[in-house]
mmCIF file as gemmi writes it, N, C-alpha and C atoms, coordinates in Angstrom:
data_model
loop_
_atom_site.group_PDB
_atom_site.id
_atom_site.type_symbol
_atom_site.label_atom_id
_atom_site.label_alt_id
_atom_site.label_comp_id
_atom_site.label_asym_id
_atom_site.label_entity_id
_atom_site.label_seq_id
_atom_site.pdbx_PDB_ins_code
_atom_site.Cartn_x
_atom_site.Cartn_y
_atom_site.Cartn_z
_atom_site.occupancy
_atom_site.B_iso_or_equiv
_atom_site.pdbx_formal_charge
_atom_site.auth_seq_id
_atom_site.auth_asym_id
_atom_site.pdbx_PDB_model_num
ATOM 1 N N . SER Axp A 1 ? -216.257 81.942 67.277 1 0 ? 1 A 1
ATOM 2 C CA . SER Axp A 1 ? -217.233 80.932 66.91 1 0 ? 1 A 1
ATOM 3 C C . SER Axp A 1 ? -218.466 81.608 66.321 1 0 ? 1 A 1
ATOM 4 N N . GLU Axp A 2 ? -219.113 80.926 65.441 1 0 ? 2 A 1
ATOM 5 C CA . GLU Axp A 2 ? -220.338 81.441 64.84 1 0 ? 2 A 1
ATOM 6 C C . GLU Axp A 2 ? -221.572 81.081 65.65 1 0 ? 2 A 1
ATOM 7 N N . THR Axp A 3 ? -221.446 80.129 66.571 1 0 ? 3 A 1
ATOM 8 C CA . THR Axp A 3 ? -222.607 79.694 67.349 1 0 ? 3 A 1
ATOM 9 C C . THR Axp A 3 ? -222.259 79.616 68.832 1 0 ? 3 A 1
ATOM 10 N N . LEU Axp A 4 ? -223.29 79.705 69.651 1 0 ? 4 A 1
ATOM 11 C CA . LEU Axp A 4 ? -223.152 79.554 71.095 1 0 ? 4 A 1
ATOM 12 C C . LEU Axp A 4 ? -223.883 78.294 71.524 1 0 ? 4 A 1
ATOM 13 N N . ASN Axp A 5 ? -223.471 77.72 72.648 1 0 ? 5 A 1
ATOM 14 C CA . ASN Axp A 5 ? -224.175 76.54 73.142 1 0 ? 5 A 1
ATOM 15 C C . ASN Axp A 5 ? -225.466 76.963 73.841 1 0 ? 5 A 1
ATOM 16 N N . ALA Axp A 6 ? -226.172 76.013 74.409 1 0 ? 6 A 1
ATOM 17 C CA . ALA Axp A 6 ? -227.465 76.291 75.043 1 0 ? 6 A 1
ATOM 18 C C . ALA Axp A 6 ? -227.34 77.25 76.223 1 0 ? 6 A 1
ATOM 19 N N . ASP Axp A 7 ? -226.153 77.324 76.822 1 0 ? 7 A 1
ATOM 20 C CA . ASP Axp A 7 ? -225.922 78.232 77.943 1 0 ? 7 A 1
ATOM 21 C C . ASP Axp A 7 ? -225.453 79.614 77.488 1 0 ? 7 A 1
ATOM 22 N N . GLY Axp A 8 ? -225.359 79.818 76.169 1 0 ? 8 A 1
ATOM 23 C CA . GLY Axp A 8 ? -224.925 81.108 75.641 1 0 ? 8 A 1
ATOM 24 C C . GLY Axp A 8 ? -223.421 81.31 75.657 1 0 ? 8 A 1
ATOM 25 N N . MET Axp A 9 ? -222.682 80.2 75.643 1 0 ? 9 A 1
ATOM 26 C CA . MET Axp A 9 ? -221.221 80.273 75.674 1 0 ? 9 A 1
ATOM 27 C C . MET Axp A 9 ? -220.639 79.531 74.477 1 0 ? 9 A 1
ATOM 28 N N . ILE Axp A 10 ? -219.429 79.905 74.118 1 0 ? 10 A 1
ATOM 29 C CA . ILE Axp A 10 ? -218.672 79.141 73.131 1 0 ? 10 A 1
ATOM 30 C C . ILE Axp A 10 ? -217.991 77.977 73.841 1 0 ? 10 A 1
ATOM 31 N N . LEU Axp A 11 ? -217.379 78.284 74.976 1 0 ? 11 A 1
ATOM 32 C CA . LEU Axp A 11 ? -216.637 77.29 75.74 1 0 ? 11 A 1
ATOM 33 C C . LEU Axp A 11 ? -216.67 77.691 77.207 1 0 ? 11 A 1
ATOM 34 N N . ASP Axp A 12 ? -216.988 76.761 78.063 1 0 ? 12 A 1
ATOM 35 C CA . ASP Axp A 12 ? -217.032 77.014 79.497 1 0 ? 12 A 1
ATOM 36 C C . ASP Axp A 12 ? -215.6 77.196 80.019 1 0 ? 12 A 1
ATOM 37 N N . PHE Axp A 13 ? -215.388 78.222 80.824 1 0 ? 13 A 1
ATOM 38 C CA . PHE Axp A 13 ? -214.056 78.463 81.363 1 0 ? 13 A 1
ATOM 39 C C . PHE Axp A 13 ? -213.552 77.303 82.217 1 0 ? 13 A 1
ATOM 40 N N . THR Axp A 14 ? -214.437 76.493 82.745 1 0 ? 14 A 1
ATOM 41 C CA . THR Axp A 14 ? -214.024 75.299 83.483 1 0 ? 14 A 1
ATOM 42 C C . THR Axp A 14 ? -213.237 74.367 82.577 1 0 ? 14 A 1
ATOM 43 N N . HIS Axp A 15 ? -213.649 74.258 81.316 1 0 ? 15 A 1
ATOM 44 C CA . HIS Axp A 15 ? -212.933 73.431 80.337 1 0 ? 15 A 1
ATOM 45 C C . HIS Axp A 15 ? -211.545 74.007 80.079 1 0 ? 15 A 1
ATOM 46 N N . ILE Axp A 16 ? -211.469 75.32 79.947 1 0 ? 16 A 1
ATOM 47 C CA . ILE Axp A 16 ? -210.175 75.96 79.725 1 0 ? 16 A 1
ATOM 48 C C . ILE Axp A 16 ? -209.265 75.7 80.922 1 0 ? 16 A 1
ATOM 49 N N . LYS Axp A 17 ? -209.808 75.84 82.111 1 0 ? 17 A 1
ATOM 50 C CA . LYS Axp A 17 ? -209.002 75.617 83.313 1 0 ? 17 A 1
ATOM 51 C C . LYS Axp A 17 ? -208.466 74.193 83.358 1 0 ? 17 A 1
ATOM 52 N N . SER Axp A 18 ? -209.31 73.22 83.053 1 0 ? 18 A 1
ATOM 53 C CA . SER Axp A 18 ? -208.861 71.83 83.128 1 0 ? 18 A 1
ATOM 54 C C . SER Axp A 18 ? -207.846 71.497 82.046 1 0 ? 18 A 1
ATOM 55 N N . LYS Axp A 19 ? -207.966 72.122 80.874 1 0 ? 19 A 1
ATOM 56 C CA . LYS Axp A 19 ? -207.056 71.822 79.763 1 0 ? 19 A 1
ATOM 57 C C . LYS Axp A 19 ? -205.758 72.622 79.825 1 0 ? 19 A 1
ATOM 58 N N . ILE Axp A 20 ? -205.807 73.833 80.352 1 0 ? 20 A 1
ATOM 59 C CA . ILE Axp A 20 ? -204.659 74.727 80.272 1 0 ? 20 A 1
ATOM 60 C C . ILE Axp A 20 ? -204.116 75.121 81.645 1 0 ? 20 A 1
ATOM 61 N N . GLN Axp A 21 ? -204.905 75.806 82.422 1 0 ? 21 A 1
ATOM 62 C CA . GLN Axp A 21 ? -204.409 76.349 83.683 1 0 ? 21 A 1
ATOM 63 C C . GLN Axp A 21 ? -203.894 75.26 84.61 1 0 ? 21 A 1
ATOM 64 N N . ASP Axp A 22 ? -204.627 74.186 84.744 1 0 ? 22 A 1
ATOM 65 C CA . ASP Axp A 22 ? -204.199 73.116 85.647 1 0 ? 22 A 1
ATOM 66 C C . ASP Axp A 22 ? -202.87 72.498 85.218 1 0 ? 22 A 1
ATOM 67 N N . LYS Axp A 23 ? -202.562 72.543 83.918 1 0 ? 23 A 1
ATOM 68 C CA . LYS Axp A 23 ? -201.307 71.97 83.417 1 0 ? 23 A 1
ATOM 69 C C . LYS Axp A 23 ? -200.138 72.947 83.513 1 0 ? 23 A 1
ATOM 70 N N . LEU Axp A 24 ? -200.402 74.244 83.279 1 0 ? 24 A 1
ATOM 71 C CA . LEU Axp A 24 ? -199.309 75.198 83.115 1 0 ? 24 A 1
ATOM 72 C C . LEU Axp A 24 ? -199.099 76.156 84.281 1 0 ? 24 A 1
ATOM 73 N N . ASP Axp A 25 ? -200.142 76.465 85.029 1 0 ? 25 A 1
ATOM 74 C CA . ASP Axp A 25 ? -200.04 77.486 86.067 1 0 ? 25 A 1
ATOM 75 C C . ASP Axp A 25 ? -199.113 77.048 87.194 1 0 ? 25 A 1
ATOM 76 N N . HIS Axp A 26 ? -198.212 77.924 87.586 1 0 ? 26 A 1
ATOM 77 C CA . HIS Axp A 26 ? -197.252 77.696 88.668 1 0 ? 26 A 1
ATOM 78 C C . HIS Axp A 26 ? -196.38 76.462 88.414 1 0 ? 26 A 1
ATOM 79 N N . GLN Axp A 27 ? -196.002 76.274 87.174 1 0 ? 27 A 1
ATOM 80 C CA . GLN Axp A 27 ? -195.153 75.146 86.799 1 0 ? 27 A 1
ATOM 81 C C . GLN Axp A 27 ? -193.852 75.66 86.189 1 0 ? 27 A 1
ATOM 82 N N . ILE Axp A 28 ? -192.84 74.845 86.199 1 0 ? 28 A 1
ATOM 83 C CA . ILE Axp A 28 ? -191.63 75.129 85.425 1 0 ? 28 A 1
ATOM 84 C C . ILE Axp A 28 ? -191.925 74.613 84.027 1 0 ? 28 A 1
ATOM 85 N N . LEU Axp A 29 ? -192.186 75.53 83.116 1 0 ? 29 A 1
ATOM 86 C CA . LEU Axp A 29 ? -192.687 75.15 81.791 1 0 ? 29 A 1
ATOM 87 C C . LEU Axp A 29 ? -191.725 74.248 81.035 1 0 ? 29 A 1
ATOM 88 N N . ASN Axp A 30 ? -190.437 74.4 81.253 1 0 ? 30 A 1
ATOM 89 C CA . ASN Axp A 30 ? -189.477 73.513 80.584 1 0 ? 30 A 1
ATOM 90 C C . ASN Axp A 30 ? -189.689 72.054 80.976 1 0 ? 30 A 1
ATOM 91 N N . ASN Axp A 31 ? -190.28 71.813 82.135 1 0 ? 31 A 1
ATOM 92 C CA . ASN Axp A 31 ? -190.532 70.451 82.602 1 0 ? 31 A 1
ATOM 93 C C . ASN Axp A 31 ? -191.91 69.928 82.216 1 0 ? 31 A 1
ATOM 94 N N . VAL Axp A 32 ? -192.763 70.794 81.647 1 0 ? 32 A 1
ATOM 95 C CA . VAL Axp A 32 ? -194.15 70.423 81.391 1 0 ? 32 A 1
ATOM 96 C C . VAL Axp A 32 ? -194.445 70.208 79.911 1 0 ? 32 A 1
ATOM 97 N N . VAL Axp A 33 ? -193.897 71.047 79.064 1 0 ? 33 A 1
ATOM 98 C CA . VAL Axp A 33 ? -194.207 70.971 77.632 1 0 ? 33 A 1
ATOM 99 C C . VAL Axp A 33 ? -192.993 70.478 76.849 1 0 ? 33 A 1
ATOM 100 N N . PRO Axp A 34 ? -193.228 69.745 75.749 1 0 ? 34 A 1
ATOM 101 C CA . PRO Axp A 34 ? -192.126 69.16 74.983 1 0 ? 34 A 1
ATOM 102 C C . PRO Axp A 34 ? -191.576 70.097 73.903 1 0 ? 34 A 1
ATOM 103 N N . PHE Axp A 35 ? -191.543 71.399 74.186 1 0 ? 35 A 1
ATOM 104 C CA . PHE Axp A 35 ? -191.034 72.379 73.228 1 0 ? 35 A 1
ATOM 105 C C . PHE Axp A 35 ? -190.472 73.562 74.011 1 0 ? 35 A 1
ATOM 106 N N . ASN Axp A 36 ? -189.75 74.421 73.324 1 0 ? 36 A 1
ATOM 107 C CA . ASN Axp A 36 ? -189.228 75.63 73.945 1 0 ? 36 A 1
ATOM 108 C C . ASN Axp A 36 ? -190.411 76.528 74.314 1 0 ? 36 A 1
ATOM 109 N N . PRO Axp A 37 ? -190.641 76.795 75.598 1 0 ? 37 A 1
ATOM 110 C CA . PRO Axp A 37 ? -191.854 77.5 76.016 1 0 ? 37 A 1
ATOM 111 C C . PRO Axp A 37 ? -191.797 79.021 75.822 1 0 ? 37 A 1
ATOM 112 N N . THR Axp A 38 ? -191.604 79.425 74.58 1 0 ? 38 A 1
ATOM 113 C CA . THR Axp A 38 ? -191.695 80.845 74.259 1 0 ? 38 A 1
ATOM 114 C C . THR Axp A 38 ? -193.162 81.253 74.287 1 0 ? 38 A 1
ATOM 115 N N . ALA Axp A 39 ? -193.418 82.537 74.359 1 0 ? 39 A 1
ATOM 116 C CA . ALA Axp A 39 ? -194.805 83.015 74.336 1 0 ? 39 A 1
ATOM 117 C C . ALA Axp A 39 ? -195.495 82.575 73.056 1 0 ? 39 A 1
ATOM 118 N N . GLU Axp A 40 ? -194.764 82.607 71.941 1 0 ? 40 A 1
ATOM 119 C CA . GLU Axp A 40 ? -195.344 82.204 70.661 1 0 ? 40 A 1
ATOM 120 C C . GLU Axp A 40 ? -195.717 80.725 70.66 1 0 ? 40 A 1
ATOM 121 N N . ASN Axp A 41 ? -194.808 79.882 71.138 1 0 ? 41 A 1
ATOM 122 C CA . ASN Axp A 41 ? -195.096 78.445 71.187 1 0 ? 41 A 1
ATOM 123 C C . ASN Axp A 41 ? -196.22 78.132 72.168 1 0 ? 41 A 1
ATOM 124 N N . LEU Axp A 42 ? -196.276 78.841 73.287 1 0 ? 42 A 1
ATOM 125 C CA . LEU Axp A 42 ? -197.364 78.627 74.247 1 0 ? 42 A 1
ATOM 126 C C . LEU Axp A 42 ? -198.708 79.038 73.661 1 0 ? 42 A 1
ATOM 127 N N . ALA Axp A 43 ? -198.737 80.128 72.907 1 0 ? 43 A 1
ATOM 128 C CA . ALA Axp A 43 ? -199.984 80.554 72.265 1 0 ? 43 A 1
ATOM 129 C C . ALA Axp A 43 ? -200.481 79.475 71.31 1 0 ? 43 A 1
ATOM 130 N N . LYS Axp A 44 ? -199.574 78.902 70.51 1 0 ? 44 A 1
ATOM 131 C CA . LYS Axp A 44 ? -199.967 77.83 69.581 1 0 ? 44 A 1
ATOM 132 C C . LYS Axp A 44 ? -200.441 76.602 70.351 1 0 ? 44 A 1
ATOM 133 N N . TYR Axp A 45 ? -199.712 76.222 71.388 1 0 ? 45 A 1
ATOM 134 C CA . TYR Axp A 45 ? -200.076 75.058 72.198 1 0 ? 45 A 1
ATOM 135 C C . TYR Axp A 45 ? -201.477 75.217 72.794 1 0 ? 45 A 1
ATOM 136 N N . ILE Axp A 46 ? -201.752 76.372 73.372 1 0 ? 46 A 1
ATOM 137 C CA . ILE Axp A 46 ? -203.062 76.618 73.979 1 0 ? 46 A 1
ATOM 138 C C . ILE Axp A 46 ? -204.153 76.567 72.926 1 0 ? 46 A 1
ATOM 139 N N . CYS Axp A 47 ? -203.915 77.183 71.787 1 0 ? 47 A 1
ATOM 140 C CA . CYS Axp A 47 ? -204.904 77.174 70.706 1 0 ? 47 A 1
ATOM 141 C C . CYS Axp A 47 ? -205.173 75.742 70.245 1 0 ? 47 A 1
ATOM 142 N N . ASP Axp A 48 ? -204.121 74.962 70.093 1 0 ? 48 A 1
ATOM 143 C CA . ASP Axp A 48 ? -204.283 73.563 69.672 1 0 ? 48 A 1
ATOM 144 C C . ASP Axp A 48 ? -205.031 72.746 70.724 1 0 ? 48 A 1
ATOM 145 N N . GLU Axp A 49 ? -204.743 72.983 72.002 1 0 ? 49 A 1
ATOM 146 C CA . GLU Axp A 49 ? -205.414 72.253 73.081 1 0 ? 49 A 1
ATOM 147 C C . GLU Axp A 49 ? -206.91 72.56 73.14 1 0 ? 49 A 1
ATOM 148 N N . LEU Axp A 50 ? -207.282 73.758 72.733 1 0 ? 50 A 1
ATOM 149 C CA . LEU Axp A 50 ? -208.684 74.166 72.807 1 0 ? 50 A 1
ATOM 150 C C . LEU Axp A 50 ? -209.421 74.01 71.483 1 0 ? 50 A 1
ATOM 151 N N . ALA Axp A 51 ? -208.775 73.404 70.513 1 0 ? 51 A 1
ATOM 152 C CA . ALA Axp A 51 ? -209.435 73.162 69.219 1 0 ? 51 A 1
ATOM 153 C C . ALA Axp A 51 ? -210.626 72.239 69.445 1 0 ? 51 A 1
ATOM 154 N N . PRO Axp A 52 ? -211.673 72.396 68.711 1 0 ? 52 A 1
ATOM 155 C CA . PRO Axp A 52 ? -211.945 73.301 67.595 1 0 ? 52 A 1
ATOM 156 C C . PRO Axp A 52 ? -212.59 74.613 68.034 1 0 ? 52 A 1
ATOM 157 N N . TYR Axp A 53 ? -212.601 74.904 69.326 1 0 ? 53 A 1
ATOM 158 C CA . TYR Axp A 53 ? -213.297 76.086 69.833 1 0 ? 53 A 1
ATOM 159 C C . TYR Axp A 53 ? -212.485 77.37 69.715 1 0 ? 53 A 1
ATOM 160 N N . CYS Axp A 54 ? -211.207 77.238 69.506 1 0 ? 54 A 1
ATOM 161 C CA . CYS Axp A 54 ? -210.31 78.377 69.559 1 0 ? 54 A 1
ATOM 162 C C . CYS Axp A 54 ? -209.611 78.579 68.224 1 0 ? 54 A 1
ATOM 163 N N . TYR Axp A 55 ? -209.518 79.817 67.788 1 0 ? 55 A 1
ATOM 164 C CA . TYR Axp A 55 ? -208.766 80.113 66.57 1 0 ? 55 A 1
ATOM 165 C C . TYR Axp A 55 ? -207.724 81.198 66.809 1 0 ? 55 A 1
ATOM 166 N N . ARG Axp A 56 ? -207.707 81.799 67.992 1 0 ? 56 A 1
ATOM 167 C CA . ARG Axp A 56 ? -206.718 82.827 68.31 1 0 ? 56 A 1
ATOM 168 C C . ARG Axp A 56 ? -206.408 82.794 69.8 1 0 ? 56 A 1
ATOM 169 N N . VAL Axp A 57 ? -205.113 82.925 70.11 1 0 ? 57 A 1
ATOM 170 C CA . VAL Axp A 57 ? -204.674 83.031 71.5 1 0 ? 57 A 1
ATOM 171 C C . VAL Axp A 57 ? -203.624 84.13 71.585 1 0 ? 57 A 1
ATOM 172 N N . ASP Axp A 58 ? -203.735 84.964 72.606 1 0 ? 58 A 1
ATOM 173 C CA . ASP Axp A 58 ? -202.736 85.978 72.913 1 0 ? 58 A 1
ATOM 174 C C . ASP Axp A 58 ? -202.092 85.604 74.242 1 0 ? 58 A 1
ATOM 175 N N . VAL Axp A 59 ? -200.77 85.601 74.287 1 0 ? 59 A 1
ATOM 176 C CA . VAL Axp A 59 ? -200.034 85.344 75.518 1 0 ? 59 A 1
ATOM 177 C C . VAL Axp A 59 ? -199.258 86.611 75.849 1 0 ? 59 A 1
ATOM 178 N N . CYS Axp A 60 ? -199.519 87.162 77.014 1 0 ? 60 A 1
ATOM 179 C CA . CYS Axp A 60 ? -198.855 88.4 77.44 1 0 ? 60 A 1
ATOM 180 C C . CYS Axp A 60 ? -197.681 88.055 78.347 1 0 ? 60 A 1
ATOM 181 N N . GLU Axp A 61 ? -196.496 88.467 77.926 1 0 ? 61 A 1
ATOM 182 C CA . GLU Axp A 61 ? -195.309 88.286 78.764 1 0 ? 61 A 1
ATOM 183 C C . GLU Axp A 61 ? -195.207 89.408 79.792 1 0 ? 61 A 1
ATOM 184 N N . SER Axp A 62 ? -195.661 90.573 79.39 1 0 ? 62 A 1
ATOM 185 C CA . SER Axp A 62 ? -195.684 91.743 80.263 1 0 ? 62 A 1
ATOM 186 C C . SER Axp A 62 ? -196.734 92.705 79.722 1 0 ? 62 A 1
ATOM 187 N N . GLU Axp A 63 ? -196.852 93.857 80.328 1 0 ? 63 A 1
ATOM 188 C CA . GLU Axp A 63 ? -197.849 94.835 79.907 1 0 ? 63 A 1
ATOM 189 C C . GLU Axp A 63 ? -197.669 95.256 78.448 1 0 ? 63 A 1
ATOM 190 N N . HIS Axp A 64 ? -196.439 95.25 77.968 1 0 ? 64 A 1
ATOM 191 C CA . HIS Axp A 64 ? -196.16 95.751 76.62 1 0 ? 64 A 1
ATOM 192 C C . HIS Axp A 64 ? -195.694 94.68 75.641 1 0 ? 64 A 1
ATOM 193 N N . ASN Axp A 65 ? -195.661 93.428 76.034 1 0 ? 65 A 1
ATOM 194 C CA . ASN Axp A 65 ? -195.181 92.347 75.162 1 0 ? 65 A 1
ATOM 195 C C . ASN Axp A 65 ? -196.214 91.235 75.071 1 0 ? 65 A 1
ATOM 196 N N . THR Axp A 66 ? -196.757 91.059 73.871 1 0 ? 66 A 1
ATOM 197 C CA . THR Axp A 66 ? -197.78 90.042 73.639 1 0 ? 66 A 1
ATOM 198 C C . THR Axp A 66 ? -197.442 89.256 72.386 1 0 ? 66 A 1
ATOM 199 N N . ALA Axp A 67 ? -197.583 87.949 72.466 1 0 ? 67 A 1
ATOM 200 C CA . ALA Axp A 67 ? -197.442 87.086 71.296 1 0 ? 67 A 1
ATOM 201 C C . ALA Axp A 67 ? -198.818 86.532 70.965 1 0 ? 67 A 1
ATOM 202 N N . SER Axp A 68 ? -199.151 86.525 69.68 1 0 ? 68 A 1
ATOM 203 C CA . SER Axp A 68 ? -200.461 86.039 69.239 1 0 ? 68 A 1
ATOM 204 C C . SER Axp A 68 ? -200.29 84.889 68.267 1 0 ? 68 A 1
ATOM 205 N N . TYR Axp A 69 ? -201.208 83.941 68.341 1 0 ? 69 A 1
ATOM 206 C CA . TYR Axp A 69 ? -201.248 82.834 67.383 1 0 ? 69 A 1
ATOM 207 C C . TYR Axp A 69 ? -202.648 82.78 66.807 1 0 ? 69 A 1
ATOM 208 N N . TYR Axp A 70 ? -202.727 82.723 65.485 1 0 ? 70 A 1
ATOM 209 C CA . TYR Axp A 70 ? -204.003 82.648 64.775 1 0 ? 70 A 1
ATOM 210 C C . TYR Axp A 70 ? -204.033 81.386 63.934 1 0 ? 70 A 1
ATOM 211 N N . LYS Axp A 71 ? -205.124 80.65 63.991 1 0 ? 71 A 1
ATOM 212 C CA . LYS Axp A 71 ? -205.331 79.518 63.092 1 0 ? 71 A 1
ATOM 213 C C . LYS Axp A 71 ? -206.073 79.994 61.864 1 0 ? 71 A 1
ATOM 214 N N . ASP Axp A 72 ? -205.798 79.371 60.728 1 0 ? 72 A 1
ATOM 215 C CA . ASP Axp A 72 ? -206.585 79.646 59.533 1 0 ? 72 A 1
ATOM 216 C C . ASP Axp A 72 ? -207.986 79.095 59.744 1 0 ? 72 A 1
ATOM 217 N N . VAL Axp A 73 ? -208.981 79.895 59.436 1 0 ? 73 A 1
ATOM 218 C CA . VAL Axp A 73 ? -210.37 79.438 59.581 1 0 ? 73 A 1
ATOM 219 C C . VAL Axp A 73 ? -211.035 79.321 58.239 1 0 ? 73 A 1
């Protein structure tokens, strides 16, 4: 983001938790999302859920495997 809010943040992590973590954490992803829950698809889903504040998401499957999704800005 090019600007910060009055609290000096782009997005409060509480918002991220309510939009993402509360929906996906400790869930069977096949039962939660209407797509094949690959790391790539999850990165896009998270980025879309956090729009317009987010333009990039990295999803780590393990220490050495990461999928990234970038939106055109």
